[in-house]
SETI-875319 format. One line per 2 residues: number of its first residue (from 1); for each residue x, y, z of N, C-alpha, C, CB. Coordinates in pm, whole numbers, always signed. Last residue first. Glycine has a CB too. Layout:
<atoms>
NUM = X/Y/Z/X/Y/Z/X/Y/Z/X/Y/Z | ...
</atoms>
This chain:
<atoms>
67 = -5720/-3592/-7841/-5674/-3725/-7796/-5663/-3824/-7908/-5767/-3779/-7690 | -5583/-3281/-7959/-5691/-3380/-7955/-5636/-3515/-7913/-5760/-3391/-8092
65 = -5388/-3094/-7995/-5417/-3133/-7857/-5529/-3236/-7846/-5455/-3010/-7777 | -5389/-3063/-8269/-5265/-3108/-8206/-5291/-3157/-8065/-5162/-2995/-8204
63 = -5642/-2962/-8317/-5609/-3097/-8367/-5482/-3151/-8302/-5592/-3094/-8518 | -5615/-2709/-8195/-5716/-2801/-8148/-5684/-2944/-8193/-5854/-2760/-8200
61 = -5414/-2591/-8347/-5391/-2614/-8204/-5490/-2716/-8149/-5401/-2482/-8126 | -5547/-2576/-8592/-5423/-2653/-8581/-5395/-2688/-8435/-5304/-2575/-8642
59 = -5757/-2402/-8523/-5786/-2538/-8565/-5663/-2627/-8553/-5839/-2540/-8708 | -5607/-2170/-8466/-5690/-2231/-8362/-5723/-2375/-8397/-5818/-2150/-8342
57 = -5491/-2124/-8717/-5405/-2152/-8601/-5484/-2218/-8489/-5341/-2023/-8549 | -5721/-2075/-8868/-5632/-2188/-8902/-5542/-2223/-8785/-5547/-2155/-9025
55 = -5820/-1843/-8746/-5899/-1965/-8744/-5812/-2086/-8774/-6014/-1955/-8844 | -5612/-1663/-8807/-5644/-1693/-8667/-5722/-1823/-8658/-5724/-1577/-8603
53 = -5634/-1664/-9087/-5510/-1704/-9021/-5535/-1743/-8876/-5406/-1592/-9029 | -5891/-1563/-9126/-5859/-1697/-9174/-5733/-1750/-9106/-5841/-1698/-9326
51 = -5861/-1305/-9020/-5956/-1398/-8959/-5926/-1542/-9000/-6100/-1362/-8996 | -5676/-1204/-9205/-5640/-1212/-9064/-5732/-1311/-8992/-5648/-1073/-8998
49 = -5831/-1212/-9435/-5711/-1294/-9427/-5664/-1309/-9283/-5600/-1233/-9511 | -6028/-1025/-9362/-6065/-1163/-9392/-5945/-1256/-9383/-6128/-1171/-9531
47 = -5876/-792/-9332/-5946/-846/-9216/-5987/-992/-9239/-6070/-762/-9185 | -5787/-764/-9599/-5691/-779/-9490/-5757/-840/-9367/-5630/-644/-9455
45 = -6033/-729/-9732/-5948/-844/-9763/-5848/-870/-9651/-5873/-821/-9895 | -6116/-488/-9618/-6197/-608/-9600/-6115/-734/-9627/-6319/-604/-9693
43 = -5910/-323/-9711/-5929/-340/-9567/-6010/-467/-9540/-5999/-216/-9505 | -5952/-343/-9990/-5825/-383/-9930/-5838/-409/-9780/-5720/-278/-9955
41 = -6209/-233/-10015/-6185/-372/-10053/-6057/-424/-9990/-6179/-386/-10206 | -6151/+30/-9934/-6249/-51/-9860/-6228/-199/-9889/-6394/-8/-9897
39 = -5967/+102/-10134/-5926/+101/-9993/-6021/+16/-9910/-5920/+245/-9938 | -6128/+86/-10360/-6008/+2/-10349/-5961/-7/-10205/-5896/+57/-10438
37 = -6315/+286/-10312/-6358/+146/-10313/-6240/+51/-10301/-6437/+116/-10440 | -6144/+509/-10332/-6218/+483/-10209/-6263/+337/-10201/-6339/+575/-10197
35 = -6052/+488/-10598/-5957/+483/-10486/-6027/+449/-10355/-5885/+616/-10473 | -6293/+511/-10741/-6208/+392/-10756/-6112/+379/-10638/-6130/+399/-10887
33 = -6396/+765/-10674/-6467/+644/-10636/-6376/+522/-10639/-6586/+622/-10727 | -6326/+1059/-10589/-6244/+949/-10642/-6303/+816/-10596/-6096/+962/-10596
31 = -6437/+1279/-10472/-6493/+1235/-10599/-6415/+1122/-10663/-6498/+1350/-10693 | -6376/+1397/-10225/-6273/+1390/-10329/-6329/+1354/-10466/-6170/+1289/-10290
29 = -6608/+1404/-10069/-6515/+1516/-10066/-6415/+1515/-10181/-6441/+1517/-9936 | -6740/+1163/-10118/-6810/+1289/-10138/-6715/+1407/-10144/-6911/+1311/-10028
27 = -6540/+980/-10042/-6588/+983/-10180/-6658/+1115/-10210/-6683/+866/-10206 | -6523/+1032/-9769/-6406/+1055/-9855/-6448/+1064/-10001/-6302/+944/-9836
25 = -6778/+948/-9693/-6735/+1086/-9670/-6618/+1121/-9760/-6697/+1108/-9524 | -6763/+675/-9765/-6863/+764/-9825/-6827/+910/-9810/-6999/+739/-9764
23 = -6558/+585/-9595/-6541/+577/-9740/-6639/+669/-9811/-6559/+432/-9789 | -6680/+628/-9347/-6556/+698/-9380/-6533/+698/-9529/-6436/+633/-9308
21 = -6897/+451/-9379/-6919/+594/-9352/-6796/+676/-9388/-6956/+615/-9205 | -6776/+204/-9408/-6851/+260/-9520/-6878/+408/-9501/-6981/+186/-9539
19 = -6664/+180/-9149/-6580/+174/-9269/-6651/+236/-9388/-6542/+29/-9300 | -6893/+189/-8987/-6789/+291/-8974/-6701/+296/-9098/-6704/+265/-8851
17 = -7033/-43/-9067/-7091/+90/-9089/-6987/+202/-9078/-7202/+114/-8988 | -6829/-247/-8993/-6875/-225/-9130/-6939/-88/-9152/-6973/-332/-9167
15 = -6774/-259/-8709/-6679/-212/-8808/-6734/-172/-8943/-6581/-313/-8829 | -7007/-328/-8549/-6906/-232/-8506/-6828/-174/-8623/-6811/-297/-8408
13 = -7169/-510/-8681/-7231/-395/-8615/-7129/-288/-8578/-7305/-440/-8491 | -6986/-701/-8764/-7058/-623/-8864/-7115/-497/-8801/-7170/-706/-8929
11 = -6905/-805/-8518/-6808/-744/-8608/-6873/-656/-8712/-6727/-851/-8676 | -7152/-903/-8423/-7079/-800/-8349/-6979/-729/-8439/-7008/-861/-8228
9 = -7227/-1103/-8601/-7306/-980/-8594/-7233/-869/-8520/-7438/-1007/-8526 | -7012/-1268/-8819/-7048/-1242/-8680/-7116/-1106/-8669/-6923/-1248/-8589
7 = -6917/-1343/-9062/-7057/-1305/-9052/-7103/-1278/-8909/-7142/-1413/-9112 | -6655/-1419/-9024/-6683/-1299/-9103/-6825/-1251/-9086/-6655/-1325/-9248
5 = -6685/-1651/-8869/-6606/-1541/-8819/-6643/-1411/-8891/-6457/-1571/-8836 | -6832/-1818/-9034/-6886/-1780/-8904/-6816/-1657/-8849/-6874/-1895/-8805
3 = -6649/-1841/-9244/-6778/-1777/-9267/-6845/-1736/-9136/-6870/-1871/-9343 | -6439/-1979/-9114/-6417/-1844/-9165/-6549/-1772/-9189/-6336/-1847/-9293
1 = -6549/-2226/-9061/-6515/-2140/-8950/-6498/-1996/-8996/-6387/-2189/-8882
</atoms>
């Protein structure tokens, strides 16, 4: 479920290019590659963990209500 959630075309089309654009602009202006990449990785990790949490809750609710 997590892979389906993370690979959804709508999420990639909306968020990923914007995130990389902001990181690229910041990198060009500051020259701090490690910090910019760390922020991008942190945001991606946070979104992945949030997606995993939502998926786990939905699965738990589905199994609890199953006949």
